[in-house]
VOLOMI-826530 format. One line per 10 residues: their letters; for each residue x, y, z of C-alpha. Coordinates in nm, 3 decimals, decimal comma. Layout:
<sites>
A = X Y Z ~ ...;
</sites>
This chain:
<sites>
XXXXXXXXXX = -3,749 -9,691 -0,020 ~ -3,371 -9,702 0,012 ~ -3,183 -9,656 0,333 ~ -3,090 -9,297 0,244 ~ -2,725 -9,379 0,208 ~ -2,488 -9,295 -0,074 ~ -2,231 -9,527 0,079 ~ -2,083 -9,306 0,349 ~ -1,784 -9,521 0,430 ~ -1,422 -9,401 0,446;
XXXXXXXXXX = -1,225 -9,526 0,148 ~ -0,856 -9,452 0,168 ~ -0,609 -9,525 -0,107 ~ -0,269 -9,665 -0,027 ~ 0,013 -9,616 -0,272 ~ 0,032 -9,921 -0,490 ~ -0,284 -10,080 -0,355 ~ -0,464 -10,128 -0,678 ~ -0,773 -10,318 -0,739 ~ -0,979 -10,551 -0,929;
XXXXXXXXXX = -0,932 -10,760 -1,205 ~ -0,967 -11,054 -1,411 ~ -1,178 -11,347 -1,496 ~ -1,212 -11,518 -1,161 ~ -1,444 -11,514 -0,863 ~ -1,454 -11,486 -0,485 ~ -1,425 -11,790 -0,266 ~ -1,759 -11,962 -0,232 ~ -1,922 -11,755 -0,504 ~ -1,997 -11,893 -0,846;
XXXXXXXXXX = -1,831 -11,732 -1,145 ~ -2,177 -11,708 -1,295 ~ -2,265 -11,427 -1,054 ~ -2,094 -11,167 -1,273 ~ -2,199 -11,311 -1,609 ~ -2,499 -11,367 -1,835 ~ -2,602 -11,731 -1,870 ~ -2,732 -11,859 -2,204 ~ -2,935 -12,172 -2,273 ~ -3,101 -12,224 -2,611;
XXXXXXXXXX = -3,231 -11,879 -2,706 ~ -3,270 -11,764 -2,347 ~ -3,043 -11,532 -2,147 ~ -3,047 -11,514 -1,768 ~ -2,893 -11,181 -1,667 ~ -2,865 -11,190 -1,292 ~ -2,699 -10,849 -1,259 ~ -2,996 -10,691 -1,440 ~ -3,243 -10,929 -1,271 ~ -3,387 -11,018 -1,610;
XXXXXXXXXX = -3,476 -11,323 -1,819 ~ -3,471 -11,264 -2,195 ~ -3,564 -11,471 -2,498 ~ -3,413 -11,368 -2,830 ~ -3,341 -11,030 -2,675 ~ -3,697 -10,973 -2,549 ~ -3,774 -10,965 -2,179 ~ -3,975 -11,255 -2,033 ~ -4,178 -11,177 -1,723 ~ -4,075 -11,386 -1,423;
XXXXXXXXXX = -4,157 -11,297 -1,066 ~ -3,893 -11,267 -0,795 ~ -3,916 -11,611 -0,632 ~ -3,925 -11,809 -0,961 ~ -3,635 -11,595 -1,086 ~ -3,428 -11,671 -0,775 ~ -3,506 -12,040 -0,805 ~ -3,413 -12,047 -1,175 ~ -3,083 -11,871 -1,092 ~ -3,005 -12,135 -0,831;
XXXXXXXXXX = -3,090 -12,425 -1,060 ~ -2,888 -12,286 -1,351 ~ -2,589 -12,218 -1,129 ~ -2,604 -12,578 -1,007 ~ -2,661 -12,717 -1,357 ~ -2,657 -13,096 -1,367 ~ -2,674 -13,125 -0,987 ~ -2,969 -13,221 -0,770 ~ -3,095 -12,920 -0,578 ~ -3,299 -13,045 -0,284;
XXXXXXXXXX = -3,618 -12,889 -0,154 ~ -3,437 -12,813 0,171 ~ -3,167 -12,621 -0,016 ~ -3,429 -12,429 -0,214 ~ -3,620 -12,341 0,102 ~ -3,310 -12,204 0,276 ~ -3,181 -12,021 -0,034 ~ -3,506 -11,838 -0,108 ~ -3,683 -11,800 0,226 ~ -3,401 -11,844 0,477;
XXXXXXXXXX = -3,378 -12,047 0,790 ~ -3,652 -12,036 1,050 ~ -3,919 -11,913 0,810 ~ -4,236 -12,120 0,807 ~ -4,400 -12,144 0,464 ~ -4,592 -12,412 0,281 ~ -4,273 -12,513 0,104 ~ -4,417 -12,790 -0,111 ~ -4,681 -12,568 -0,269 ~ -4,454 -12,263 -0,286;
XXXXXXXXXX = -4,176 -12,451 -0,465 ~ -4,416 -12,629 -0,701 ~ -4,575 -12,294 -0,789 ~ -4,234 -12,139 -0,860 ~ -4,130 -12,434 -1,078 ~ -4,457 -12,417 -1,268 ~ -4,397 -12,046 -1,341 ~ -4,042 -12,120 -1,455 ~ -4,166 -12,387 -1,695 ~ -4,431 -12,154 -1,829;
XXXXXXXXXX = -4,173 -11,879 -1,889 ~ -3,936 -12,124 -2,062 ~ -4,215 -12,302 -2,250 ~ -4,091 -12,621 -2,087 ~ -4,295 -12,944 -2,071 ~ -4,298 -13,120 -1,734 ~ -4,351 -13,458 -1,906 ~ -4,070 -13,405 -2,160 ~ -3,853 -13,136 -1,999 ~ -3,575 -12,957 -2,187;
XXXXXXXXXX = -3,466 -12,745 -1,891 ~ -3,595 -12,845 -1,545 ~ -3,659 -13,203 -1,442 ~ -3,826 -13,319 -1,122 ~ -3,643 -13,573 -0,906 ~ -3,932 -13,739 -0,718 ~ -3,928 -13,685 -0,341 ~ -3,591 -13,509 -0,370 ~ -3,590 -13,184 -0,565 ~ -3,503 -13,050 -0,910;
XXXXXXXXXX = -3,221 -13,046 -1,164 ~ -3,144 -12,806 -1,450 ~ -3,025 -13,014 -1,746 ~ -2,988 -12,785 -2,050 ~ -2,639 -12,691 -2,172 ~ -2,538 -12,338 -2,076 ~ -2,279 -12,091 -2,199 ~ -2,141 -11,784 -2,025 ~ -2,114 -11,431 -2,153 ~ -1,959 -11,160 -1,934;
XXXXXXXXXX = -2,201 -10,888 -1,834 ~ -2,082 -10,569 -2,004 ~ -2,072 -10,366 -1,684 ~ -1,962 -10,628 -1,433 ~ -1,616 -10,658 -1,287 ~ -1,509 -11,012 -1,213 ~ -1,301 -11,069 -0,902 ~ -0,954 -11,211 -0,934 ~ -0,887 -11,413 -0,620 ~ -0,685 -11,718 -0,724;
XXXXXXXXXX = -0,325 -11,593 -0,758 ~ -0,207 -11,916 -0,919 ~ -0,456 -11,894 -1,206 ~ -0,285 -11,796 -1,533 ~ -0,366 -11,453 -1,671 ~ -0,361 -11,384 -2,045 ~ -0,079 -11,169 -2,176 ~ -0,168 -10,814 -2,286 ~ -0,148 -10,719 -2,653 ~ 0,175 -10,526 -2,590;
XXXXXXXXXX = 0,511 -10,598 -2,423 ~ 0,447 -10,652 -2,052 ~ 0,677 -10,643 -1,751 ~ 0,682 -10,673 -1,373 ~ 0,961 -10,530 -1,157 ~ 1,029 -10,759 -0,862 ~ 1,155 -10,603 -0,536 ~ 1,529 -10,544 -0,562 ~ 1,718 -10,726 -0,288 ~ 1,889 -10,516 -0,022;
XXXXXXXXXX = 2,250 -10,633 -0,021 ~ 2,377 -10,368 0,220 ~ 2,378 -10,603 0,519 ~ 2,164 -10,349 0,707 ~ 1,791 -10,405 0,738 ~ 1,749 -10,034 0,798 ~ 1,846 -9,985 0,432 ~ 1,543 -10,183 0,316 ~ 1,356 -9,861 0,244 ~ 1,625 -9,764 -0,007;
XXXXXXXXXX = 1,613 -10,083 -0,215 ~ 1,233 -10,069 -0,206 ~ 1,248 -9,707 -0,319 ~ 1,473 -9,794 -0,613 ~ 1,222 -10,064 -0,714 ~ 0,935 -9,817 -0,694 ~ 1,124 -9,563 -0,901 ~ 1,191 -9,818 -1,174 ~ 0,824 -9,923 -1,178 ~ 0,720 -9,560 -1,207;
XXXXXXXXXX = 0,971 -9,489 -1,481 ~ 0,879 -9,796 -1,686 ~ 0,506 -9,736 -1,646 ~ 0,542 -9,411 -1,839 ~ 0,715 -9,574 -2,135 ~ 0,468 -9,569 -2,428 ~ 0,367 -9,913 -2,553 ~ 0,464 -10,100 -2,234 ~ 0,229 -10,274 -1,986 ~ 0,363 -10,255 -1,628;
XXXXXXXXXX = 0,234 -10,438 -1,319 ~ 0,176 -10,234 -1,003 ~ 0,398 -10,220 -0,696 ~ 0,145 -10,396 -0,470 ~ 0,136 -10,709 -0,682 ~ 0,511 -10,739 -0,736 ~ 0,593 -10,681 -0,370 ~ 0,390 -10,989 -0,273 ~ 0,691 -11,184 -0,403 ~ 0,940 -11,006 -0,178;
XXXXXXXXXX = 1,165 -11,253 0,000 ~ 0,999 -11,551 -0,166 ~ 1,150 -11,805 -0,401 ~ 0,939 -11,835 -0,715 ~ 1,007 -11,940 -1,072 ~ 0,996 -11,671 -1,338 ~ 0,750 -11,878 -1,541 ~ 0,510 -11,904 -1,245 ~ 0,526 -11,531 -1,173 ~ 0,469 -11,454 -1,540;
XXXXXXXXXX = 0,158 -11,672 -1,547 ~ 0,020 -11,531 -1,221 ~ 0,071 -11,167 -1,318 ~ 0,010 -11,207 -1,689 ~ 0,342 -11,060 -1,808 ~ 0,608 -11,169 -2,057 ~ 0,911 -11,020 -1,878 ~ 1,051 -10,974 -1,528 ~ 1,309 -10,726 -1,408 ~ 1,491 -10,833 -1,093;
XXXXXXXXXX = 1,809 -10,730 -0,919 ~ 1,982 -10,607 -0,605 ~ 2,100 -10,284 -0,445 ~ 2,403 -10,217 -0,225 ~ 2,454 -9,869 -0,082 ~ 2,769 -9,790 0,109 ~ 2,862 -9,435 0,203 ~ 2,849 -9,246 -0,127 ~ 2,879 -9,551 -0,349 ~ 2,606 -9,753 -0,514;
XXXXXXXXXX = 2,604 -10,094 -0,677 ~ 2,297 -10,215 -0,864 ~ 2,263 -10,545 -1,046 ~ 1,974 -10,595 -1,285 ~ 1,859 -10,870 -1,514 ~ 1,572 -10,902 -1,757 ~ 1,404 -11,243 -1,775 ~ 1,169 -11,386 -2,038 ~ 0,891 -11,554 -1,836 ~ 0,777 -11,778 -2,120;
XXXXXXXXXX = 1,099 -11,979 -2,116 ~ 1,286 -11,849 -1,812 ~ 1,572 -11,718 -2,026 ~ 1,786 -11,421 -1,920 ~ 1,777 -11,159 -2,194 ~ 2,047 -10,947 -2,034 ~ 2,219 -10,892 -1,701 ~ 2,433 -10,602 -1,590 ~ 2,618 -10,476 -1,284 ~ 2,648 -10,102 -1,228;
XXXXXXXXXX = 2,897 -9,940 -0,987 ~ 2,837 -9,568 -0,960 ~ 2,863 -9,275 -0,721 ~ 2,540 -9,228 -0,526 ~ 2,491 -8,890 -0,692 ~ 2,438 -9,069 -1,025 ~ 2,141 -9,268 -0,899 ~ 1,884 -9,103 -1,128 ~ 2,102 -9,130 -1,435 ~ 2,154 -9,497 -1,353;
XXXXXXXXXX = 1,778 -9,558 -1,328 ~ 1,739 -9,393 -1,666 ~ 2,012 -9,614 -1,810 ~ 1,838 -9,930 -1,689 ~ 1,505 -9,821 -1,834 ~ 1,662 -9,729 -2,167 ~ 1,828 -10,071 -2,180 ~ 1,489 -10,239 -2,135 ~ 1,335 -10,022 -2,408 ~ 1,616 -10,122 -2,645;
XXXXXXXXXX = 1,603 -10,491 -2,554 ~ 1,225 -10,512 -2,602 ~ 1,261 -10,323 -2,932 ~ 0,991 -10,075 -2,838 ~ 0,917 -9,840 -3,125 ~ 0,917 -9,484 -2,992 ~ 0,852 -9,162 -3,179 ~ 1,118 -8,890 -3,187 ~ 0,936 -8,708 -2,910 ~ 0,911 -9,024 -2,702;
XXXXXXXXXX = 1,281 -9,100 -2,749 ~ 1,357 -8,786 -2,553 ~ 1,177 -8,934 -2,258 ~ 1,383 -9,041 -1,956 ~ 1,343 -9,155 -1,598 ~ 1,220 -8,882 -1,366 ~ 1,481 -8,695 -1,170 ~ 1,324 -8,637 -0,830 ~ 1,563 -8,380 -0,687 ~ 1,925 -8,267 -0,698;
XXXXXXXXXX = 1,943 -8,306 -0,323 ~ 2,022 -8,666 -0,225 ~ 1,944 -8,600 0,140 ~ 1,598 -8,478 0,042 ~ 1,554 -8,789 -0,172 ~ 1,651 -9,006 0,126 ~ 1,390 -8,834 0,346 ~ 1,134 -8,885 0,069 ~ 1,200 -9,261 0,054 ~ 1,193 -9,295 0,433;
XXXXXXXXXX = 0,860 -9,113 0,438 ~ 0,711 -9,363 0,194 ~ 0,812 -9,646 0,427 ~ 0,637 -9,488 0,728 ~ 0,330 -9,391 0,524 ~ 0,279 -9,749 0,412 ~ 0,140 -9,832 0,760 ~ -0,149 -9,586 0,711 ~ -0,165 -9,547 1,089 ~ -0,199 -9,209 1,257;
XXXXXXXXXX = 0,153 -9,239 1,396 ~ 0,301 -9,358 1,065 ~ 0,143 -9,072 0,871 ~ 0,264 -8,820 1,129 ~ 0,621 -8,948 1,098 ~ 0,600 -8,949 0,718 ~ 0,483 -8,588 0,729 ~ 0,785 -8,485 0,935 ~ 1,020 -8,654 0,688 ~ 0,854 -8,498 0,383;
XXXXXXXXXX = 0,863 -8,158 0,551 ~ 1,238 -8,204 0,585 ~ 1,257 -8,304 0,219 ~ 1,084 -7,987 0,093 ~ 1,286 -7,774 0,335 ~ 1,602 -7,907 0,172 ~ 1,454 -7,877 -0,180 ~ 1,163 -7,629 -0,203 ~ 1,094 -7,746 -0,562 ~ 1,055 -8,117 -0,480;
XXXXXXXXXX = 0,714 -8,179 -0,641 ~ 0,671 -8,543 -0,537 ~ 0,741 -8,464 -0,173 ~ 0,479 -8,187 -0,183 ~ 0,223 -8,426 -0,336 ~ 0,275 -8,683 -0,061 ~ 0,287 -8,416 0,208 ~ -0,054 -8,299 0,090 ~ -0,177 -8,656 0,113 ~ -0,103 -8,661 0,488;
XXXXXXXXXX = -0,344 -8,370 0,540 ~ -0,598 -8,535 0,313 ~ -0,592 -8,848 0,531 ~ -0,598 -8,645 0,850 ~ -0,921 -8,482 0,736 ~ -1,084 -8,806 0,621 ~ -1,001 -8,988 0,943 ~ -1,086 -8,686 1,159 ~ -0,745 -8,705 1,327 ~ -0,753 -8,327 1,360;
XXXXXXXXXX = -1,030 -8,084 1,450 ~ -0,860 -7,807 1,250 ~ -1,111 -7,690 0,984 ~ -0,821 -7,581 0,761 ~ -0,682 -7,934 0,726 ~ -0,840 -8,003 0,389 ~ -0,744 -7,658 0,261 ~ -0,384 -7,732 0,359 ~ -0,397 -8,055 0,156 ~ -0,535 -7,861 -0,139;
XXXXXXXXXX = -0,263 -7,597 -0,113 ~ 0,020 -7,852 -0,108 ~ -0,119 -8,060 -0,394 ~ -0,170 -7,755 -0,612 ~ 0,188 -7,655 -0,539 ~ 0,307 -7,999 -0,652 ~ 0,119 -7,959 -0,981 ~ 0,253 -7,607 -1,027 ~ 0,609 -7,734 -0,977 ~ 0,567 -8,028 -1,215;
XXXXXXXXXX = 0,256 -8,050 -1,429 ~ 0,378 -8,382 -1,573 ~ 0,369 -8,560 -1,234 ~ 0,079 -8,810 -1,238 ~ 0,073 -8,855 -0,861 ~ 0,025 -8,484 -0,804 ~ -0,278 -8,471 -1,036 ~ -0,429 -8,784 -0,883 ~ -0,390 -8,656 -0,526 ~ -0,529 -8,317 -0,623;
XXXXXXXXXX = -0,828 -8,494 -0,778 ~ -0,894 -8,674 -0,449 ~ -0,901 -8,347 -0,262 ~ -1,130 -8,183 -0,517 ~ -1,362 -8,481 -0,468 ~ -1,365 -8,436 -0,091 ~ -1,461 -8,074 -0,156 ~ -1,743 -8,202 -0,380 ~ -1,591 -8,030 -0,685 ~ -1,637 -8,335 -0,902;
XXXXXXXXXX = -1,577 -8,188 -1,247 ~ -1,235 -8,064 -1,141 ~ -1,165 -8,392 -0,961 ~ -1,246 -8,601 -1,267 ~ -1,040 -8,375 -1,493 ~ -0,736 -8,416 -1,265 ~ -0,782 -8,793 -1,262 ~ -0,802 -8,805 -1,640 ~ -0,482 -8,602 -1,660 ~ -0,305 -8,843 -1,422;
XXXXXXXXXX = -0,409 -9,145 -1,632 ~ -0,305 -8,976 -1,956 ~ 0,039 -8,907 -1,811 ~ 0,081 -9,263 -1,682 ~ -0,168 -9,515 -1,827 ~ -0,004 -9,798 -1,629 ~ -0,061 -9,650 -1,284 ~ -0,315 -9,875 -1,113 ~ -0,351 -9,628 -0,825 ~ -0,469 -9,357 -1,062;
XXXXXXXXXX = -0,746 -9,584 -1,191 ~ -0,847 -9,670 -0,837 ~ -0,855 -9,307 -0,724 ~ -1,053 -9,213 -1,035 ~ -1,301 -9,491 -0,958 ~ -1,347 -9,348 -0,610 ~ -1,399 -8,998 -0,749 ~ -1,651 -9,126 -1,006 ~ -1,836 -9,319 -0,736 ~ -1,852 -9,005 -0,523;
XXXXXXXXXX = -1,984 -8,814 -0,823 ~ -2,259 -9,071 -0,880 ~ -2,102 -9,210 -1,200 ~ -2,061 -9,568 -1,082 ~ -2,088 -9,735 -1,424 ~ -1,774 -9,546 -1,525 ~ -1,615 -9,635 -1,192 ~ -1,653 -10,005 -1,279 ~ -1,448 -9,955 -1,594 ~ -1,175 -9,777 -1,399;
XXXXXXXXXX = -1,167 -10,058 -1,145 ~ -1,143 -10,326 -1,411 ~ -0,836 -10,161 -1,566 ~ -0,673 -10,096 -1,231 ~ -0,726 -10,455 -1,124 ~ -0,566 -10,595 -1,436 ~ -0,262 -10,378 -1,373 ~ -0,255 -10,501 -1,015 ~ -0,377 -10,864 -1,001 ~ -0,279 -10,899 -0,633;
XXXXXXXXXX = -0,494 -10,604 -0,538 ~ -0,570 -10,495 -0,184 ~ -0,912 -10,559 -0,022 ~ -0,987 -10,186 -0,046 ~ -1,039 -10,243 -0,416 ~ -1,319 -10,480 -0,328 ~ -1,466 -10,216 -0,097 ~ -1,471 -9,965 -0,383 ~ -1,619 -10,225 -0,618 ~ -1,888 -10,302 -0,359;
XXXXXXXXXX = -1,957 -9,930 -0,336 ~ -2,008 -9,905 -0,713 ~ -2,246 -10,201 -0,719 ~ -2,437 -10,063 -0,420 ~ -2,489 -9,728 -0,588 ~ -2,615 -9,909 -0,897 ~ -2,862 -10,108 -0,682 ~ -2,680 -10,428 -0,777 ~ -2,691 -10,564 -0,426 ~ -2,629 -10,932 -0,497;
XXXXXXXXXX = -2,304 -10,853 -0,677 ~ -2,203 -10,611 -0,404 ~ -2,267 -10,868 -0,132 ~ -2,067 -11,136 -0,314 ~ -1,780 -10,890 -0,359 ~ -1,786 -10,776 0,003 ~ -1,796 -11,131 0,135 ~ -1,470 -11,189 -0,048 ~ -1,338 -10,866 0,104 ~ -1,436 -11,000 0,447;
XXXXXXXXXX = -1,246 -11,321 0,378 ~ -0,935 -11,121 0,291 ~ -0,975 -10,852 0,557 ~ -1,189 -10,988 0,843 ~ -1,118 -10,691 1,073 ~ -1,218 -10,417 0,827 ~ -1,493 -10,197 0,970 ~ -1,559 -10,051 0,626 ~ -1,638 -10,389 0,477 ~ -1,887 -10,473 0,752;
XXXXXXXXXX = -2,057 -10,136 0,716 ~ -2,076 -10,185 0,341 ~ -2,222 -10,533 0,383 ~ -2,487 -10,395 0,616 ~ -2,589 -10,127 0,369 ~ -2,619 -10,378 0,087 ~ -2,827 -10,623 0,290 ~ -3,053 -10,331 0,380 ~ -3,064 -10,211 0,022 ~ -3,154 -10,556 -0,105;
XXXXXXXXXX = -3,435 -10,583 0,148 ~ -3,572 -10,234 0,090 ~ -3,563 -10,278 -0,286 ~ -3,795 -10,577 -0,242 ~ -3,546 -10,817 -0,396 ~ -3,565 -11,062 -0,106 ~ -3,781 -11,144 0,198 ~ -3,707 -10,998 0,542 ~ -3,568 -11,313 0,702 ~ -3,310 -11,353 0,429;
XXXXXXXXXX = -3,147 -11,015 0,468 ~ -3,215 -10,827 0,791 ~ -3,050 -11,077 1,023 ~ -2,726 -11,073 0,819 ~ -2,754 -10,692 0,814 ~ -2,781 -10,684 1,193 ~ -2,489 -10,924 1,234 ~ -2,265 -10,719 1,003 ~ -2,361 -10,391 1,172 ~ -2,291 -10,529 1,520;
XXXXXXXXXX = -1,957 -10,663 1,397 ~ -1,868 -10,320 1,256 ~ -1,944 -10,153 1,587 ~ -1,738 -10,410 1,775 ~ -1,445 -10,335 1,544 ~ -1,475 -9,956 1,563 ~ -1,690 -9,743 1,793 ~ -1,735 -9,474 1,528 ~ -2,035 -9,259 1,455 ~ -2,083 -9,430 1,119;
XXXXXXXXXX = -2,100 -9,767 1,296 ~ -2,370 -9,635 1,530 ~ -2,566 -9,482 1,242 ~ -2,559 -9,802 1,035 ~ -2,667 -10,015 1,332 ~ -2,939 -9,759 1,402 ~ -3,060 -9,798 1,045 ~ -3,101 -10,173 1,088 ~ -3,293 -10,127 1,412 ~ -3,514 -9,865 1,245;
XXXXXXXXXX = -3,615 -10,098 0,961 ~ -3,672 -10,376 1,213 ~ -3,903 -10,121 1,378 ~ -3,707 -10,140 1,702 ~ -3,745 -9,767 1,745 ~ -3,595 -9,726 2,091 ~ -3,280 -9,914 1,991 ~ -3,256 -9,707 1,673 ~ -3,287 -9,382 1,868 ~ -3,018 -9,487 2,115;
XXXXXXXXXX = -2,773 -9,557 1,832 ~ -2,837 -9,225 1,659 ~ -2,796 -9,038 1,989 ~ -2,466 -9,219 2,040 ~ -2,359 -9,118 1,688 ~ -2,423 -8,754 1,780 ~ -2,227 -8,796 2,103 ~ -1,931 -8,947 1,916 ~ -1,938 -8,687 1,634 ~ -2,116 -8,374 1,763;
XXXXXXXXXX = -1,990 -8,156 1,476 ~ -2,085 -8,397 1,194 ~ -2,401 -8,299 1,005 ~ -2,465 -8,659 0,907 ~ -2,509 -8,766 1,272 ~ -2,782 -8,507 1,329 ~ -2,947 -8,585 0,994 ~ -2,968 -8,952 1,094 ~ -3,112 -8,860 1,434 ~ -3,368 -8,635 1,264;
XXXXXXXXXX = -3,480 -8,916 1,036 ~ -3,537 -9,162 1,321 ~ -3,721 -8,904 1,531 ~ -3,944 -8,817 1,236 ~ -4,028 -9,181 1,166 ~ -4,112 -9,224 1,535 ~ -4,361 -8,939 1,511 ~ -4,158 -8,694 1,720 ~ -4,174 -8,424 1,456 ~ -4,082 -8,129 1,674;
XXXXXXXXXX = -3,761 -8,292 1,790 ~ -3,690 -8,410 1,435 ~ -3,714 -8,055 1,303 ~ -3,467 -7,937 1,570 ~ -3,219 -8,210 1,480 ~ -3,257 -8,134 1,108 ~ -3,194 -7,765 1,175 ~ -2,873 -7,852 1,360 ~ -2,769 -8,076 1,069 ~ -2,819 -7,785 0,830;
XXXXXXXXXX = -2,608 -7,558 1,051 ~ -2,327 -7,815 1,030 ~ -2,371 -7,880 0,656 ~ -2,017 -7,774 0,569 ~ -1,883 -8,041 0,808 ~ -2,053 -8,331 0,631 ~ -1,823 -8,584 0,467 ~ -2,132 -8,752 0,313 ~ -2,329 -8,466 0,153 ~ -2,571 -8,666 -0,061;
XXXXXXXXXX = -2,659 -8,898 0,227 ~ -2,697 -8,599 0,455 ~ -2,942 -8,433 0,216 ~ -3,135 -8,757 0,165 ~ -3,178 -8,808 0,539 ~ -3,281 -8,452 0,609 ~ -3,523 -8,476 0,316 ~ -3,674 -8,799 0,452 ~ -3,714 -8,644 0,796 ~ -3,885 -8,335 0,656;
XXXXXXXXXX = -4,114 -8,544 0,433 ~ -4,247 -8,759 0,715 ~ -4,276 -8,450 0,937 ~ -4,494 -8,285 0,671 ~ -4,241 -8,012 0,581 ~ -4,274 -8,067 0,207 ~ -4,110 -7,754 0,070 ~ -3,801 -7,809 0,284 ~ -3,803 -8,177 0,190 ~ -3,821 -8,100 -0,181;
XXXXXXXXXX = -3,512 -7,880 -0,170 ~ -3,308 -8,136 0,028 ~ -3,413 -8,434 -0,184 ~ -3,341 -8,250 -0,507 ~ -2,990 -8,178 -0,376 ~ -2,947 -8,546 -0,294 ~ -3,074 -8,650 -0,636 ~ -2,836 -8,416 -0,817 ~ -2,547 -8,633 -0,700 ~ -2,716 -8,970 -0,734;
XXXXXXXXXX = -2,989 -8,963 -0,998 ~ -3,058 -9,338 -0,979 ~ -3,131 -9,371 -0,607 ~ -3,472 -9,533 -0,592 ~ -3,551 -9,415 -0,239 ~ -3,498 -9,050 -0,324 ~ -3,738 -9,074 -0,620 ~ -3,991 -9,247 -0,394 ~ -3,983 -8,971 -0,134 ~ -3,999 -8,704 -0,403;
XXXXXXXXXX = -4,313 -8,874 -0,538 ~ -4,467 -8,827 -0,193 ~ -4,351 -8,465 -0,169 ~ -4,481 -8,366 -0,513 ~ -4,815 -8,538 -0,446 ~ -4,856 -8,348 -0,121 ~ -4,763 -8,019 -0,290 ~ -5,019 -8,075 -0,565 ~ -4,756 -8,114 -0,839 ~ -4,922 -8,413 -1,003;
XXXXXXXXXX = -4,708 -8,430 -1,318 ~ -4,387 -8,421 -1,117 ~ -4,520 -8,684 -0,878 ~ -4,606 -8,917 -1,167 ~ -4,263 -8,861 -1,320 ~ -4,096 -8,963 -0,993 ~ -4,320 -9,269 -0,967 ~ -4,218 -9,364 -1,321 ~ -3,853 -9,343 -1,213 ~ -3,926 -9,575 -0,920;
XXXXXXXXXX = -4,076 -9,829 -1,160 ~ -3,792 -9,787 -1,407 ~ -3,545 -9,868 -1,133 ~ -3,761 -10,146 -0,987 ~ -4,029 -10,280 -1,224 ~ -4,149 -10,517 -0,950 ~ -4,216 -10,244 -0,693 ~ -4,514 -10,330 -0,472 ~ -4,690 -10,080 -0,251 ~ -4,811 -10,366 -0,029;
XXXXXXXXXX = -4,454 -10,477 0,041 ~ -4,347 -10,116 0,086 ~ -4,617 -10,073 0,350 ~ -4,475 -10,364 0,547 ~ -4,119 -10,231 0,532 ~ -4,162 -9,855 0,566 ~ -4,088 -9,783 0,934 ~ -4,328 -9,492 0,988 ~ -4,456 -9,569 1,337 ~ -4,784 -9,376 1,337;
XXXXXXXXXX = -5,049 -9,565 1,132 ~ -5,217 -9,242 1,023 ~ -4,890 -9,095 0,897 ~ -4,807 -9,421 0,720 ~ -5,144 -9,426 0,545 ~ -5,097 -9,065 0,434 ~ -4,756 -9,162 0,293 ~ -4,910 -9,453 0,101 ~ -5,200 -9,242 -0,024 ~ -4,954 -8,991 -0,170;
XXXXXXX = -4,774 -9,272 -0,353 ~ -5,104 -9,409 -0,488 ~ -5,189 -9,061 -0,606 ~ -4,858 -9,056 -0,791 ~ -4,956 -9,378 -0,969 ~ -4,782 -9,651 -0,770 ~ -4,967 -9,968 -0,679;
</sites>
């Protein structure tokens, strides 16, 4: 069964931190990991864990499949027996390697119809190992998102005019004015991104060039754009000077350059003038309706606008102190201009973050976020940020239809906003629609090639929820390389190692030790209740029950009002055979249900606890709630098969067993018996008997 998680990790979204992207791969991970490999009329689809010939599946057991994947990935190279042993079985595992490897190779040859004496695919290197020799071609997997990690690798140009706005230089001679030049840059990016027929790179990617000398041609290749807008800002008293120039990245030529000296009060009209000049220069064909479009005027109050820009600077830290200071500045902005929609949207975001991070015990925090974001939309229904932020809050309230609708509206209003794609991916992941989340991430990543590691976290989350653990682990290892102190990444890695092990994709020694290491690292980074719960999960599946119980009790101590802590405690107590205490903990979890930030995981854990405790009616209700959000979670179907068998609902039990086999055709009851951590042998045998009755073997 699965580890009863629906990825309960905090994912926060920083303005401009957009995501995934292009046709490259993480450090140390082969590009082949996200693609289908073809040789002759065979296809090796590692994301689907399937070998096909002329479109028809070819049966190949787990170990031969893993070995074939390794050999194909290392095509033309000698793969030694020692490397094979470590890759498939892990270090410190004692197996009859010679016979095991020979058996796997023999099964590969049988599946490929290969002749050992005249091999077309796999040749034996005597006393050394094996080599895959057939030519291969690559085809991207339709639902995989490749990771862009080499910033100097050229990106193809889009099929429309494309531009990146580099950070405008602060020429005021005062570093405290940096926020203003950055704000002007952001405003121009936002304005251009709403121009129909134009492809615009996100803030996060362009700001990686701030203060750096780089050739226009190099930047164009790295970001995959044909044009750059660069310039400078000087603000003095009530006067403003902006210089701007448009550069063709293919040849480095300046298409136009202009200097503007205006009163500060004309700042929005000046931004509009610059954008219109770019539209004219690039000869963009706009309809009559689109020609009436102009740069957004934030507010008539320049002091409010100044507070707004200063707030963005503080919020970029995403620290508790930075968010608090940003809130104070945005409150001043809306006090000066009560119709300042953007300031209301960002003000609502501060309450959203406060609720997610549990910085406040006020139960009205999320409602306050909702109130402010709805006000922003009411003031300006054409503001993409307001719709996107409102969608996030709907998602946190588990109102997914409304959340998705708001996200779609944000993207329709500004199809170049990488943040909107990222937020929508998060919402879709939370709603259990991870295949769609992958598509959102891919688009967001292309718009933001220098994406933040949180994009990798969200991508790992999508893969995890699709049971694509190998891809998730590869993605999260790259996230670890980029952000080695991220607790979220270590928690996510732990969950995927556990998921891989529980799904019977790999042997215990290959995955549980890395899971334990990642969980311990997460706890060392952040003594949070989620860190204790995840470490407790690893101990539970290692059948170190006392250690598991200690961690769950610590989770409750750290977060005594969080339903998820009590649900996790209930599950461990139930598996240990302490049913009475498990029922008490589950009852407390139910009383705190409205406090759960991870509702599907909460229901899954309570359902698991009730199932093992023999409370089948209660378990059925909880597991059905969990399944409604995540219909493809193998572990939930497995437990429901037990519940329906025990309740005498044979047809329903068989249907759940069929779902288990659909999601994992190689499911083995013998392996499940070894890995299911029900401590009492009698209770474990009853669990297995119910699964046999449902039709599993």
